[in-house]
N, C-alpha and C positions, 0 to 999 in steps of 0.2 A: 785375327788383328786389331786392335782397342783403340778406340782413338779415345783420348788423351783429353783433358780439361784447352787446354793449350791452342790444340787443332782446331776444338767445336768456338773455340775465340776466335781461331782464323777463316774458318768458314763461317761464322754469323758476318765475319765484316767482313766478307766478300762480301758474302748474301745482302749485305746494311741491314742485319736482322741482328734487334733488342735484345737482349737474352733477361729471362725473368730466371733471378738465382734460384726458385722455384724448383721450373724445368728443367733447371741442367742434367743435374740427373736421371730422368726420364732418357731427355736427348742422347744421351753419353750410350745409355741402353740401345735406344734406338740404334744410335747411326751409329755402332759395335755391332751389333742385329744385320746386318743390312750389308756391312763391311763380308761378315763371316758370310753369308750367301752367296755376293760377286764372286769371293772366296774359293766355295763350292762349286760355284757353275763355271770354275779356272779346270776341276779336276772331270770335269765330261769333255771328252773324245767330240769332237767338231771333227776329225779330219775327212775330207770330200764334203761337207753342209756347205752346202753355196750359202752367200750373203742374203738376209731382206731384207728390202725396203719398207715391206709391210705384209703385214701373214692372209691378206684376202689375195686373191686369186683373180678376183671380179675385175674388170677393167670398165675407167671411165667414161663414159660413153657421153658426149656432150652434142650438144642439140645448134644448131648453125641459129644467127640469132637471126629474129625479124623483128622487125617495125610492125605493132599493134597497136588501139587503140589508143591512143593515147589523150591526152589530158588537155587542153590550157592551162593558158593562166588562170585565168578566173575563176576557173571550176576547179582549180588545183589548191590556189590561194581562198577558197567560198566557207571552208571551217575553218583559217588559221587565226588563233586569235588577236594578235595583231601582227598589222603588214604595212609597207608603205609604195605607191606606185605597186609594181609587180616582184618585192621583193616577202620576203618575213622577215619580220623586227626581232630579236632575241634581245634577254638582259645584256650586257656587257659580262664576262668571266672574266676578261686578262686586263690586270689594270697595266 
């Protein structure tokens, strides 16, 4: 399957991407190659193969939460570039 210009533009619109005219031929080629690869995978017989959620058989071992060496407010704010009372002061970023 080949990706045409209209399909590429629709994908770019959905992904909120701006297309550079110089990149369009390369993108068309790359996307067509990706689709061809996926189509090749469809030819593989996967009968009896269980779906995977991960490639690793390791089990995530989590530790119990333990309260340890807590810092008090003065220690935390000791190196703060700007503070007000017991709070960090940061520049306003939202109007």
